[in-house]
C-alpha positions, 0 to 999 in steps of 0.5 A: 869474754867480750870481743874487743873492738875499736874505739876504746869508748865502745869497749868501755860501754860493754864492761861491768860497772865500777860503781862501788869500787874504791880501787883495784890493787895489783899484788906480786907473788909475795902478796905485796901491793905493787900498784893500785888504780883508784876510782877517780877521773882519769883512771876510771877507764883503766879501773874498768878494764882491770876489773874486767880482766880480774873477773874474766881471767882471775889473774893478770898473766900474759893472756889477760894482758894481751886481751887487755891491750886489745880492749884499750884499742887505740890507746894501746898504739898511743902507749907504744908511741909514748912510753910512760904516758899510759902506765896501766897499759905499759904494765900490760906490755910488760906482763905480755912480754914475759913479766911476772903475773900479778894478782888483783883485788878490789877494795870497795868504797 
């Protein structure tokens, strides 16, 4: 497991490549897709973080969410100050705060 540092860009450089990934889907307990993160500009940082959380924790639970918030570094504070501006970080806050865990699956390109 990586030990997150600040700034986010340094953390991002230490994460596994997202080449070959089309999107990452997040599923609720019933197996329904509740969100997805596409491999496209503006979302690739989130995709890399969530893929890392999947390979490290296997599930998006409170522990994984807390670690993810640390990985997002300065973007986490920005998300706290601007709710809704960073939905993939907002999701981590929700799960960290007691929201239901989510499973994740990768869809290749």
